[in-house]
C-alpha positions as CSV (number, residue, x, y, z in Angstrom):
1,X,-18.3,-3.8,-12.8
2,X,-14.4,-2.6,-13.1
3,X,-15.8,-0.4,-16.2
4,X,-17.9,0.6,-14.2
5,X,-16.6,0.7,-10.5
6,X,-13.1,0.1,-11.4
7,X,-10.4,-1.7,-10.3
8,X,-8.3,-4.7,-10.0
9,X,-8.7,-5.2,-14.2
10,X,-5.5,-7.4,-16.1
11,X,-4.6,-8.7,-13.2
12,X,-8.0,-10.2,-12.9
13,X,-8.5,-10.7,-16.9
14,X,-5.0,-12.9,-16.6
15,X,-6.0,-15.5,-14.0
16,X,-9.4,-16.4,-15.2
17,X,-8.9,-20.1,-16.7
18,X,-6.0,-20.7,-13.6
19,X,-8.6,-19.7,-11.3
20,X,-11.3,-22.1,-13.1
21,X,-9.1,-24.9,-12.5
22,X,-8.6,-24.8,-9.0
23,X,-11.4,-25.3,-8.5
24,X,-12.5,-28.0,-11.1
25,X,-9.3,-29.9,-8.9
26,X,-9.7,-29.3,-5.3
27,X,-12.5,-28.8,-3.1
28,X,-12.6,-25.6,-1.9
29,X,-13.2,-24.4,1.6
30,X,-14.4,-27.8,3.3
31,X,-11.3,-30.5,2.4
32,X,-8.5,-27.3,1.0
33,X,-7.7,-24.2,1.3
34,X,-6.8,-21.8,-1.3
35,X,-4.7,-18.5,-0.1
36,X,-4.2,-15.7,-1.9
37,X,-1.4,-13.5,-2.1
38,X,-2.6,-9.8,-2.5
39,X,-5.5,-10.6,-3.3
40,X,-6.4,-8.1,-5.7
41,X,-6.4,-11.1,-8.6
42,X,-9.1,-13.0,-7.6
43,X,-12.4,-11.0,-8.7
44,X,-13.4,-14.3,-10.4
45,X,-12.8,-16.2,-7.0
46,X,-15.3,-14.3,-6.0
47,X,-18.0,-14.2,-9.3
48,X,-18.2,-18.6,-8.9
49,X,-18.2,-18.2,-4.7
50,X,-21.7,-17.0,-4.1
51,X,-20.5,-13.0,-4.9
52,X,-21.1,-13.2,-8.3
53,X,-25.3,-11.4,-7.4
54,X,-23.9,-9.0,-5.6
55,X,-20.7,-8.1,-7.7
56,X,-22.0,-5.0,-8.9
57,X,-21.6,-4.0,-5.1
58,X,-17.5,-3.9,-6.8
59,X,-15.1,-1.6,-3.9
60,X,-18.6,0.6,-3.1
61,X,-19.8,1.0,0.2
62,X,-21.3,-1.8,1.5
63,X,-20.3,-4.0,-1.4
64,X,-17.7,-5.7,-1.8
65,X,-14.1,-5.5,-1.2
66,X,-11.5,-5.4,-3.7
67,X,-9.5,-7.9,-2.6
68,X,-10.1,-11.0,-1.0
69,X,-11.7,-10.8,3.2
70,X,-12.6,-13.1,5.1
71,X,-15.3,-11.5,6.8
72,X,-16.9,-11.6,3.4
73,X,-17.3,-15.7,2.6
74,X,-15.0,-18.5,3.8
75,X,-14.3,-18.9,0.5
76,X,-11.9,-16.5,1.7
77,X,-8.6,-18.7,3.9
78,X,-7.2,-16.0,5.3
79,X,-7.4,-11.4,4.5
80,X,-4.7,-10.1,2.2
81,X,-3.6,-6.7,-0.1
82,X,-1.0,-6.1,0.4
83,X,2.2,-8.4,-1.2
84,X,4.0,-11.0,0.6
85,X,1.6,-12.8,2.9
86,X,0.3,-15.8,1.2
87,X,3.2,-18.4,1.6
88,X,3.0,-17.5,5.4
89,X,-0.1,-18.2,5.5
90,X,-0.3,-21.4,4.2
91,X,1.6,-23.0,6.1
92,X,0.2,-22.3,8.8
93,X,-3.2,-23.8,7.6
94,X,-0.8,-26.9,6.7
95,X,0.3,-27.1,10.3
96,X,-3.5,-26.8,11.4
97,X,-4.9,-29.1,9.1
98,X,-2.0,-31.5,10.7
99,X,-2.2,-30.8,14.2
100,X,-6.0,-31.7,13.8
101,X,-5.1,-34.5,11.7
102,X,-7.3,-33.8,8.8
103,X,-6.6,-34.3,5.2
104,X,-6.2,-31.8,2.7
105,X,-4.0,-29.5,-0.2
106,X,-3.4,-26.6,1.0
107,X,-2.8,-24.1,-2.8
108,X,-0.6,-20.6,-2.3
109,X,-2.2,-18.6,-5.4
110,X,1.2,-15.4,-5.7
111,X,2.0,-13.1,-8.6
112,X,5.6,-13.1,-10.2
113,X,6.3,-9.3,-8.2
114,X,6.0,-11.3,-4.3
115,X,9.3,-13.0,-5.0
116,X,10.7,-10.0,-4.5
117,X,9.4,-9.3,-1.3
118,X,10.9,-11.0,2.4
119,X,7.4,-11.8,3.6
120,X,7.4,-14.0,0.7
121,X,11.1,-15.6,0.6
122,X,10.8,-16.0,4.0
123,X,8.1,-18.2,4.5
124,X,9.5,-19.5,1.1
125,X,12.8,-20.5,3.0
126,X,10.7,-22.2,4.9
127,X,8.9,-25.0,4.2
128,X,11.3,-27.4,3.7
129,X,12.3,-27.5,7.4
130,X,8.4,-27.7,8.4
131,X,7.9,-31.1,6.4
132,X,5.6,-28.9,3.9
133,X,3.7,-29.5,0.3
134,X,2.4,-26.7,-0.3
135,X,1.1,-26.3,-3.8
136,X,2.8,-23.0,-4.2
137,X,0.9,-21.7,-8.4
138,X,3.3,-19.0,-8.8
139,X,1.2,-16.7,-11.3
140,X,4.3,-15.3,-13.6
141,X,2.2,-12.5,-16.5
142,X,6.0,-10.8,-16.9
143,X,6.6,-13.3,-20.0
144,X,5.0,-14.9,-22.4
145,X,5.9,-19.0,-23.6
146,X,7.2,-19.5,-27.1
147,X,5.4,-22.1,-28.8
148,X,8.3,-24.1,-28.7
149,X,8.9,-23.7,-24.2
150,X,5.3,-23.8,-24.6
151,X,5.4,-27.8,-26.2
152,X,8.5,-29.1,-23.9
153,X,7.4,-27.8,-20.8
154,X,3.4,-29.3,-21.5
155,X,4.8,-32.7,-21.8
156,X,7.8,-31.7,-18.8
157,X,4.5,-30.3,-16.1
158,X,2.3,-33.1,-17.1
159,X,5.3,-35.7,-16.7
160,X,6.7,-34.8,-13.3
161,X,3.6,-34.2,-11.3
162,X,2.5,-37.8,-12.4
163,X,2.8,-40.6,-10.4
164,X,3.7,-43.3,-12.5
165,X,7.3,-40.8,-13.0
166,X,9.1,-41.5,-9.5
167,X,8.1,-44.9,-10.0
168,X,9.9,-45.0,-13.6
169,X,12.7,-43.3,-12.0
170,X,12.8,-46.2,-9.4
171,X,13.2,-49.1,-11.8
172,X,16.2,-46.8,-13.8
173,X,18.0,-46.7,-10.0
174,X,16.4,-50.4,-9.6
175,X,18.1,-51.4,-12.5
176,X,21.2,-49.4,-12.6
177,X,22.3,-51.3,-8.8
178,X,21.5,-54.9,-10.8
179,X,23.7,-54.5,-13.8
180,X,26.7,-52.1,-11.7
181,X,26.2,-49.9,-13.8
182,X,25.5,-47.0,-10.6
183,X,28.6,-44.6,-11.9
184,X,25.4,-44.1,-14.6
185,X,23.3,-42.5,-12.6
186,X,25.7,-40.0,-11.6
187,X,25.6,-38.6,-15.1
188,X,22.2,-39.4,-15.5
189,X,21.3,-36.6,-12.5
190,X,23.9,-34.4,-14.2
191,X,22.6,-34.2,-17.3
192,X,19.4,-34.3,-16.4
193,X,20.9,-31.2,-14.0
194,X,22.2,-29.4,-16.4
195,X,19.3,-29.5,-18.5
196,X,17.4,-28.5,-15.7
197,X,19.9,-25.0,-15.4
198,X,19.1,-24.3,-18.5
199,X,15.8,-24.9,-19.4
200,X,14.3,-24.2,-16.0
201,X,16.2,-21.0,-13.9
202,X,13.7,-21.3,-10.9
203,X,15.7,-24.5,-9.9
204,X,16.3,-21.4,-6.6
205,X,13.4,-22.7,-5.3
206,X,14.2,-26.4,-5.4
207,X,17.2,-25.5,-3.5
208,X,14.7,-24.6,-1.3
209,X,13.4,-28.0,-1.0
210,X,10.5,-27.4,-4.0
211,X,9.7,-29.4,-6.5
212,X,8.9,-26.4,-9.5
213,X,6.6,-27.4,-12.4
214,X,6.4,-25.3,-15.3
215,X,6.4,-23.0,-16.8
216,X,3.0,-24.5,-17.7
217,X,0.2,-22.1,-20.7
218,X,-2.7,-20.5,-17.9
219,X,-4.5,-20.9,-19.8
220,X,-4.7,-23.8,-21.5
221,X,-7.5,-24.8,-18.8
222,X,-7.6,-28.3,-19.8
223,X,-3.8,-29.0,-18.9
224,X,-3.9,-26.5,-15.3
225,X,-6.8,-28.9,-14.8
226,X,-4.3,-32.0,-15.8
227,X,-1.4,-30.7,-13.8
228,X,-3.6,-30.1,-10.8
229,X,-5.6,-33.3,-10.2
230,X,-1.9,-35.1,-10.4
231,X,-0.8,-32.8,-7.4
232,X,-4.4,-33.2,-5.9
233,X,-4.1,-37.3,-6.2
234,X,-0.5,-38.5,-5.0
235,X,2.3,-35.7,-4.7
236,X,4.1,-35.8,-1.4
237,X,6.2,-33.1,-2.2
238,X,5.8,-29.3,-1.2
239,X,5.8,-27.6,-5.4
240,X,6.5,-24.4,-7.0
241,X,3.7,-24.3,-10.3
242,X,4.8,-21.6,-13.3
243,X,2.2,-20.8,-14.6
244,X,2.4,-17.4,-17.6
245,X,-0.5,-16.1,-17.8
246,X,-1.1,-12.8,-20.3
247,X,-2.1,-9.7,-18.4
248,X,-5.0,-8.1,-19.6
249,X,-5.7,-11.3,-21.3
250,X,-9.0,-11.4,-23.8
251,X,-8.4,-7.2,-24.9
252,X,-6.4,-5.9,-26.6
253,X,-5.9,-2.6,-25.4
254,X,-5.7,-4.2,-21.5
255,X,-2.7,-6.6,-23.3
256,X,-0.6,-3.6,-24.8
257,X,-1.0,-1.6,-21.9
258,X,-1.0,-4.3,-18.6
259,X,0.1,-1.3,-15.7
260,X,-2.7,1.6,-17.3
261,X,-4.8,-1.7,-16.9
262,X,-3.8,-2.1,-13.2
263,X,-5.5,-0.1,-10.8
264,X,-7.9,2.1,-12.7
265,X,-10.7,4.2,-13.0
266,X,-13.8,3.4,-14.6
267,X,-13.7,3.0,-18.4
268,X,-15.4,2.5,-22.1
269,X,-15.8,-1.1,-22.4
270,X,-15.7,-1.1,-25.8
271,X,-12.0,0.0,-26.1
272,X,-11.0,1.0,-22.6
273,X,-10.5,4.8,-23.0
274,X,-11.2,6.6,-19.6
275,X,-14.6,8.0,-18.9
276,X,-13.2,11.5,-19.1
277,X,-12.6,14.3,-15.8
278,X,-11.8,17.6,-15.3
279,X,-8.2,18.8,-16.2
280,X,-6.6,18.3,-13.1
281,X,-3.1,16.9,-11.7
282,X,-2.2,14.5,-8.6
283,X,-0.2,15.4,-6.1
284,X,1.7,12.3,-6.4
285,X,1.9,13.9,-10.6
286,X,3.2,17.1,-8.8
287,X,5.6,15.4,-7.1
288,X,6.8,13.9,-10.0
289,X,7.6,16.8,-12.0
290,X,9.0,18.9,-9.1
291,X,12.0,16.4,-8.2
292,X,12.8,15.8,-12.1
293,X,13.0,19.5,-12.0
294,X,14.8,20.0,-9.0
295,X,17.2,16.8,-10.0
296,X,17.4,19.3,-12.9
297,X,19.5,21.2,-10.6
298,X,21.4,19.0,-7.8
299,X,23.1,15.5,-9.7
300,X,22.9,14.3,-5.8
301,X,19.2,13.6,-6.4
302,X,18.6,10.1,-6.3
303,X,15.2,8.5,-6.3
304,X,14.2,5.5,-4.4
305,X,10.9,3.1,-4.8
306,X,9.9,0.2,-4.0
307,X,7.9,-0.9,-6.9
308,X,5.8,2.1,-7.3
309,X,7.5,3.9,-10.3
310,X,4.0,5.3,-11.8
311,X,2.2,5.0,-9.1
312,X,4.1,7.8,-6.8
313,X,4.7,9.5,-10.5
314,X,8.5,9.1,-10.4
315,X,7.8,7.8,-14.2
316,X,8.9,10.4,-16.0
317,X,12.1,11.1,-13.1
318,X,13.1,7.7,-14.7
319,X,13.0,8.7,-17.6
320,X,15.1,11.5,-17.6
321,X,17.5,10.1,-14.7
322,X,18.2,6.2,-15.5
323,X,21.1,6.5,-14.4
324,X,20.1,7.8,-10.4
325,X,16.2,6.1,-9.5
326,X,16.1,3.1,-8.3
327,X,13.1,0.6,-8.3
328,X,13.6,-1.7,-5.4
329,X,10.8,-4.1,-6.0
330,X,8.9,-4.6,-2.7
331,X,10.9,-4.4,-0.6
332,X,10.5,-1.7,1.6
333,X,12.2,-1.7,4.2
334,X,15.4,-2.9,2.7
335,X,14.3,0.4,0.1
336,X,14.4,2.0,3.6
337,X,18.2,1.7,4.2
338,X,19.1,1.3,1.0
339,X,17.9,5.2,1.3
340,X,19.5,6.1,4.7
341,X,22.8,4.8,3.3
342,X,23.2,7.4,0.3
343,X,21.6,10.2,2.5
344,X,25.4,8.9,4.7
345,X,27.3,9.3,2.1
346,X,26.4,12.9,1.3
347,X,23.7,11.4,-1.9
348,X,20.1,13.3,-1.4
349,X,18.1,10.7,-1.9
350,X,14.1,10.7,-2.3
351,X,11.8,7.9,-1.3
352,X,8.3,7.8,-2.8
353,X,6.4,5.2,-1.6
354,X,2.6,4.4,0.0
355,X,1.5,5.2,3.6
356,X,-0.1,1.7,3.6
357,X,3.0,0.3,2.6
358,X,5.7,2.1,4.8
359,X,3.8,0.6,7.9
360,X,5.9,-2.9,6.5
361,X,8.9,-0.5,7.0
362,X,8.5,0.6,10.4
363,X,11.5,-1.1,12.4
364,X,13.9,-0.4,9.2
365,X,12.9,3.4,10.6
366,X,13.3,3.0,13.9
367,X,16.4,0.9,13.5
368,X,18.6,2.3,10.6
369,X,16.8,5.9,9.9
370,X,16.5,7.7,13.1
371,X,18.6,5.9,15.7
372,X,22.0,6.7,13.3
373,X,20.1,10.4,12.5
374,X,20.2,9.3,8.7
375,X,19.2,12.6,7.4
376,X,17.1,11.2,3.8
377,X,13.8,11.8,2.7
378,X,10.6,10.4,2.9
379,X,7.6,11.4,0.3
380,X,4.6,9.7,1.9
381,X,2.2,9.4,-0.4
382,X,-1.4,7.9,-0.1
383,X,-1.7,9.9,3.4
384,X,-5.2,9.8,4.4
385,X,-8.6,8.1,3.5
386,X,-7.7,6.3,-0.3
387,X,-11.1,5.5,-0.6
388,X,-12.2,2.4,-2.7
389,X,-9.0,0.2,-1.6
390,X,-10.0,-0.2,1.8
391,X,-8.6,-0.8,5.5
392,X,-5.5,-2.7,3.5
393,X,-4.2,0.8,1.6
394,X,-6.0,3.6,4.1
395,X,-2.9,5.2,4.8
396,X,-4.6,6.6,8.7
397,X,-1.1,5.4,10.6
398,X,1.8,6.5,9.5
399,X,1.3,10.0,11.4
400,X,1.0,8.2,14.7
401,X,3.9,5.9,13.5
402,X,6.3,8.8,12.7
403,X,5.4,10.9,15.4
404,X,7.4,8.1,17.4
405,X,10.5,8.8,15.5
406,X,13.5,10.7,18.1
407,X,15.0,13.5,15.8
408,X,11.9,12.8,12.8
409,X,10.7,16.1,10.7
410,X,7.0,15.6,9.3
411,X,5.4,17.5,7.0
412,X,1.6,18.2,5.9
413,X,1.0,20.3,3.0
414,X,-2.8,21.1,2.4
415,X,-2.1,21.9,-1.1
416,X,-0.2,21.2,-4.3
417,X,1.9,24.1,-4.5
418,X,2.3,23.9,-0.8
419,X,3.7,19.9,-1.0
420,X,6.1,21.8,-4.0
421,X,7.0,24.5,-2.0
422,X,8.3,22.1,0.9
423,X,10.2,20.0,-1.7
424,X,11.6,22.8,-3.2
425,X,12.3,24.4,0.4
426,X,14.1,19.9,1.4
427,X,15.7,19.6,-1.9
428,X,17.5,23.3,-2.7
429,X,18.1,25.2,0.7
430,X,17.6,22.8,3.6
431,X,18.7,19.3,3.2
432,X,18.5,17.2,6.6
433,X,21.5,16.9,8.5
434,X,20.8,14.9,10.7
435,X,17.5,13.0,11.5
436,X,14.9,11.7,8.7
437,X,12.0,14.3,6.8
438,X,8.8,12.6,5.9
439,X,6.2,15.0,3.3
440,X,2.9,13.2,4.2
441,X,0.1,13.9,1.3
442,X,-3.5,12.6,-0.2
443,X,-4.8,10.7,-2.8
444,X,-6.1,13.8,-4.6
445,X,-6.3,15.6,-7.8
446,X,-6.9,20.0,-8.3
447,X,-8.4,21.3,-11.5
448,X,-4.4,22.7,-12.0
449,X,-2.5,22.5,-15.6
450,X,0.8,21.4,-16.1
451,X,1.8,25.4,-16.2
452,X,1.0,25.5,-12.3
453,X,3.0,23.3,-11.4
454,X,6.1,24.3,-13.3
455,X,5.5,28.1,-12.5
456,X,5.2,27.3,-8.8
457,X,8.7,25.0,-8.8
458,X,10.7,28.3,-10.7
459,X,8.9,30.7,-8.8
460,X,8.4,30.3,-5.0
461,X,9.8,31.2,-2.3
462,X,10.7,29.3,0.5
463,X,11.5,31.7,3.6
464,X,8.3,31.2,5.3
465,X,6.9,27.7,3.9
466,X,7.5,26.0,7.0
467,X,6.2,27.9,9.7
468,X,2.7,27.7,11.0
469,X,0.6,30.3,9.2
470,X,-2.8,31.6,10.3
471,X,-5.4,30.8,7.2
472,X,-8.8,31.7,8.3
473,X,-9.8,33.7,11.2
474,X,-12.8,35.8,12.7
475,X,-12.3,37.8,16.0
476,X,-15.0,39.2,18.0
477,X,-14.7,42.5,17.8
478,X,-16.4,43.0,21.7
479,X,-13.7,42.7,24.0
480,X,-15.5,43.4,26.4
481,X,-17.9,39.8,26.6
482,X,-15.8,38.4,23.9
483,X,-16.2,34.5,24.7
484,X,-12.5,32.5,25.0
485,X,-11.1,32.4,21.3
486,X,-10.7,28.9,20.1
487,X,-7.6,28.3,18.2
488,X,-8.1,25.5,15.0
489,X,-5.1,23.0,15.0
490,X,-5.6,21.5,11.0
491,X,-2.8,19.4,9.3
492,X,-3.0,17.8,5.8
493,X,-5.8,17.9,3.4
494,X,-8.5,18.2,5.0
495,X,-7.3,21.8,6.4
496,X,-9.9,23.5,2.6
497,X,-12.7,21.9,4.4
498,X,-11.8,23.3,8.2
499,X,-11.5,26.2,6.8
500,X,-15.3,26.3,5.4
501,X,-16.8,25.0,8.6
502,X,-14.8,26.6,11.0
503,X,-17.7,30.0,11.2
504,X,-19.9,26.6,13.3
505,X,-17.0,27.9,16.3
506,X,-18.8,30.8,16.9
507,X,-17.9,34.1,16.9
508,X,-14.1,34.7,17.5
509,X,-11.8,31.4,16.3
510,X,-8.3,31.4,14.5
511,X,-7.5,28.4,11.7
512,X,-3.5,27.7,11.7
513,X,-2.2,25.5,8.9
514,X,0.1,23.4,10.7
515,X,2.0,21.9,8.4
516,X,4.6,20.7,10.3
517,X,3.9,18.1,12.2
518,X,6.7,17.5,13.9
519,X,8.2,19.4,16.2
520,X,6.1,21.7,17.1
521,X,6.1,25.3,15.7
522,X,6.1,26.7,19.3
523,X,7.4,30.2,17.9
524,X,4.2,30.4,16.6
525,X,2.3,28.5,19.3
526,X,3.1,31.3,22.1
527,X,1.9,34.4,20.4
528,X,-1.0,32.6,20.3
529,X,-1.1,31.7,23.8
530,X,0.8,35.4,24.4
531,X,-2.3,37.1,26.9
532,X,-3.5,35.1,29.8
533,X,-6.7,35.4,27.7
534,X,-7.9,31.2,28.3
535,X,-7.8,29.9,24.7
536,X,-10.3,26.4,23.1
537,X,-8.8,23.7,21.6
538,X,-9.1,22.0,18.6
539,X,-7.3,19.7,16.5
540,X,-7.6,18.2,13.2
541,X,-6.5,15.4,11.1
542,X,-7.0,12.9,8.2
543,X,-5.7,10.0,10.1
544,X,-6.5,8.2,13.2
545,X,-6.8,9.6,16.9
546,X,-5.0,7.2,18.6
547,X,-1.4,9.0,19.2
548,X,-1.8,10.9,16.9
549,X,-1.3,14.8,16.0
550,X,-4.6,15.9,18.0
551,X,-3.1,13.9,21.5
552,X,0.2,15.3,20.5
553,X,0.2,18.3,20.9
554,X,-2.5,19.1,23.0
555,X,-0.6,16.9,25.4
556,X,2.3,19.8,24.9
557,X,-0.2,22.8,24.8
558,X,-1.3,21.1,28.5
559,X,2.1,21.1,29.6
560,X,3.0,24.2,28.8
561,X,-0.1,26.1,28.2
562,X,-3.0,24.4,30.7
563,X,-3.5,26.4,32.8
564,X,-5.2,28.7,30.1
565,X,-6.8,25.5,28.1
566,X,-10.6,25.7,29.1
567,X,-11.2,22.4,26.7
568,X,-10.1,20.7,24.2
569,X,-11.4,18.5,20.7
570,X,-9.3,16.0,18.9
571,X,-11.4,15.3,15.7
572,X,-10.1,12.5,13.6
573,X,-11.1,8.8,13.0
574,X,-11.6,6.3,15.4
575,X,-9.8,3.5,16.3
576,X,-11.1,1.2,13.7
577,X,-10.0,-0.4,10.9
578,X,-12.7,2.6,8.0
579,X,-14.3,0.5,5.2
580,X,-14.2,0.9,1.6
581,X,-15.8,3.2,-0.7
582,X,-16.4,6.4,-2.5
583,X,-14.2,9.3,-0.5
584,X,-16.7,11.5,-0.2
585,X,-19.0,9.1,1.9
586,X,-16.3,8.2,3.8
587,X,-16.1,11.7,4.4
588,X,-19.7,12.4,5.3
589,X,-19.5,9.0,7.8
590,X,-17.0,9.7,9.9
591,X,-17.6,14.1,10.5
592,X,-15.3,14.6,8.2
593,X,-17.0,16.5,5.8
594,X,-17.8,20.7,5.5
595,X,-21.4,19.4,7.8
596,X,-19.5,17.2,9.8
597,X,-16.6,19.0,11.5
598,X,-19.6,21.8,11.5
599,X,-21.7,19.6,13.8
600,X,-18.9,18.7,15.8
601,X,-17.5,22.6,16.4
602,X,-21.1,23.7,17.6
603,X,-21.4,20.7,20.1
604,X,-18.2,21.8,21.5
605,X,-18.9,25.0,21.4
606,X,-22.2,24.8,23.5
607,X,-20.4,22.2,25.8
608,X,-17.7,24.9,26.4
609,X,-20.8,27.7,26.5
610,X,-23.0,26.1,29.5
611,X,-19.6,24.3,31.3
612,X,-16.7,25.6,30.3
613,X,-14.8,23.8,33.7
614,X,-15.4,20.0,31.7
615,X,-13.1,19.2,28.4
616,X,-13.8,17.0,24.9
617,X,-11.1,14.8,24.2
618,X,-10.2,12.3,21.2
619,X,-14.5,12.4,19.6
620,X,-15.0,11.8,16.3
621,X,-17.7,12.2,14.2
622,X,-19.6,8.9,13.1
623,X,-23.2,9.9,10.7
624,X,-24.2,6.5,9.8
């Protein structure tokens, strides 16, 4: 199904045996509780928990999610999609079991990448304070086990989880005490600790109160089953089970290129080649090409990412300027602060981050960037709907929370050409001196070549790129009986759709590309309101209307030109979490395709023609 629908392939191929071993020994969800951190590696879990018959709907609208979802199955104890939440949720479940005086184990599965995340580390640090018996399985697919180490790890893991181990330790201690050889106990402990420090570098976990077990071969289902059996039956300590897996296990082409098949589109199952598509360039690729080219001109340009170099298009930058590239792991808040410090010291740092992950850094944006008036640049990828990954990854909230930051400047280019031009202008000519700059762009591609992008980097002028402009219009030639002009303010890539739908507004309209969402371009706006005639205002954005661009602009227009605004309509996404599905299906459902926008325009125009004293606000389309 992944070859047909796309999804997370290599991580799931690596967790088949691990999942089966867990279900062989634990009683989920009746007695024991299983928590998947992130949830993208839980396909086998879904297949064996009653969803096999629906698995062909994976990541399709109305089908099963590509992540765990508690609305989908009682086996999904907690929903996930972002890294680092599993341990905290597991500790919470464990405390609930205790309050309800119920027996049961809580098992958390998280990838090794989660250990770079502050949320996961905070929870791990609290386990001993909570007297936890949590079982944390670390799925480490970043390394392999050599044969000798594997043999030792096999014996060591089984030994340490065996209840007899503690009994033997106690007998040795009693023997040393009874024979007057207590000093030898200290010597033995030092030898043991020295060996563990050499063989088990993860003794950080033991400092947090966990018993470290491993490394364990994550593809040896019998070994895994025996380890989990020992943990379930009589092991009254919190435990870290370090499991080594091969990402992309079972397919040579995915084992050799695990990153390529981490999140992948449709591909041919026999050899892994991607299903052919037209020649396109994504916004992310264009961003990476542009920043790399600009870094050649400016030695102070720095690139920062939070474990998303490939996804954000920064791989070319990393290869060409490794000394100016910083991948800080899954640490969006820290990455934000780190970026700010570089800016304060006169460098030109650009932090490339997905919209949905920037949510985790809001406090840092307020406290460490906006409040400090730091002139840093944030390139916000995946702004808008992202399709199959669904509600945990849609970038529909960032514009609303970024608008709250005093001193922030926010750009929403509608095309790759505009993105190149904006980035070139900011980095080359107008690096911010006070306050952050955010450049938002979608998970989309255009039918372009790399030559187009390279030419634009060299040739595009940047003088007027940051100004609002009319990109389509139709003015009524009958000045005597003309209807009030409709001003359609659109921001971001959805402007292309707004242009196509605009004729449904009637005979007199302008489509304005509001490329800069904040601060508003009052110089241009004042020109539109230079006459005393009434106006109708429509706003469009690919994000929530709650606190979004439309509400922000409309409020400011009403304050300044309230007596000349006949009515207004804010179009965007509703106050809801948007499900997963192909973007074209989501646009249709929520009235953001050409037909949906046109239908809303006609309703609005008819309403204004028949009842000009009324107004419409916050309307959005639901074409279900």
